[in-house]
N, C-alpha and C positions, 0 to 999 in steps of 0.2 A: 504494500500500500504506500502510495506517495501522498504526503500531507502538505497542504498549503495552510495559510492562516485561517481561511474560511471554508475550505473544501478538502475532500479526500478523494483520491483517484484509486480505484481498485481495478485490477485486471478483469477484463470481460471474460465470462465463461459461457459455455453452451447454455446454461440455464438462463442467461440474459437474452437469448434469441427472441422470445415473445415480446419483451420490452423494447428491444431495438427495432423489431419489425413494426411495432406500433408507432414508435417515434418516426421511423423513416418512411412511413406512409401518411404522416400527418403534414398537411400543407404548410402549417406554421413552422415545421422543422425543415422539410425538404426545399422550401423556398430559398434557404441559405445553404443547401447541400446538394448542388447539382440541378435543382429546379424540377426534378421529377421524382415520383415515389419509387421506392425500391421494393422488389419482390422479396419474399422470404429467402429464396435461393441466393439472391444478390447480397442480402444482409449477411447470411451465413458465410458466403464466400469472401466478402470484403471487410466485415467489421468484427470478426471474432479474433483477429490477430493473424498475422502471416509472417513466416520466416522461411524464405525460399531463396537460397543462394544469396545474391546481393540485395534482394528486396526484403525489407523488414517493415512490418506495421505493428506497433505496440498499441493495443486498443484498451481503453479504460472507460468505465462508467464514472462520471463525476457525481459525488454525493455531498450533500449538506446535511449534517446531523443524521446520517444513515439513510436519507431519502435520495433516490436516484433523481438527478436534475439535468443530466446531460451526458454527452458522449465526447470524448477527446481521443485523438490518436497522434502518435509520433510516428512518422514514416521516413524511410530512407531507401534509396536505390543506389547510393554511392557510399563508400566507407566514410564514416564520421561527418556526413553531411545529410541534412534532412529537414523536414518541416513538421508543423503542427496544424491540425485541423480541429475545430471545436464547434459544437452546437449545443445550445441549452434549451430546455423546455420553456415555453413563454413565461410562466410565472416565476422563473428563476432569473430572468433577464433584468438588467438595470439595478443590480444589487451588489456588484463587485465580485460575484462568483466566477465569472468568465475570466477576468484578468488574473484572479488568484489561481485558478486551475491551470491556465496557460503558463504563468510564471513558475508554478511548482513543477510542471512537466519539463519546461525548458531548462530549469536548473538541474533536474534529474538527468536529462539527456546530456547536458554539458559536463556536470560534475561526476556522475557515475559512469555514463557510457562514453564519455570523452568526445562527444560530437563537438566539432569546432565551428560549424556553421549551421544555424537553425533559422528557418524562415517561416513566415505565414503569408497567405495570399488572399486577403479579404477582397470582396467586390468593392470597387471604387465607390459605389453608391451606398455602402453599408457603414455609415458613420459610427454606429454603435460598436461594431466590431473593431474598426480602426482605433477608436478611443480606448477600448479594452486592451488591445494589443500594445498601444503606446504605454498604458499604465503598467503592463506586464514587462516592459523593457524592450519593446521592438520599435525600430525606427525605419522610416521610409528608405528604401534602397533604390527602387525604380518603378515606373509604371509598366503594366503588362496589358496593353490594350487588346491583344489577341489571345488572352487566356481562354481556355476551353469553357469556363463557366461564365465568361463575360469580362468586360474591362475590370481589371483588378490592380491592386498594388502588391508589390513584393516588399515585405518588411523583414529586416534582420534583427536577431536578438542581440541587444547591447545592454546587459544587465545593469550597468551603472546608470542607464537612462530610466530605469523603472521608478515609478512614483507610488506613493501611498495613496489610497483612495481619497479623493478630494483635493489633491495637490497636483498642480500642473508641473510637467517636467521642466527642468532648467534648460536654458539655451535659446538661441534665436529661432529654432524650429518649433518652439513650444506651441501647443494648441490648448485651448481651454478644456478643462475636464469638469464634467458634471459631478458635483459633490455627492450625488445620490449613488454614484458608482456605475458600473457598466450593466 
């Protein structure tokens, strides 16, 4: 189990398949995760974790006080380089849980697995996700207008840039942060 200040990340197991299937067929979830619902077979193949040669997907259920509130994964198809994807259920958004979970996983990937490059790729139109990733310590690296999910940003983990909920990051690239959290 990986613990953040507000959340805990536990490895996904086969018993989570019904929960994940329910989430990934919910329009309020899949609108931020590829834009289309996922079948049970797709969920089983893609979100229960993968370790196949150079491809690794570490899959976790995000919990708050034991309640499942989202899904997060760390993925890599190159040694020591990878990314993080996250989706939270609607009632768990705007509370700081997303940035907490992302930061906890990013620190785990960097400190325990020794990944030296960690990125996220939010849709350019998803201000909530961009703000949460900034609070977790990610900074804009480049635009990705041709991203498969639509125009996106590529943001890289720079842990010194992380902020506490309600505090804007320092520096000229600062953006305002909603004190209510992500």
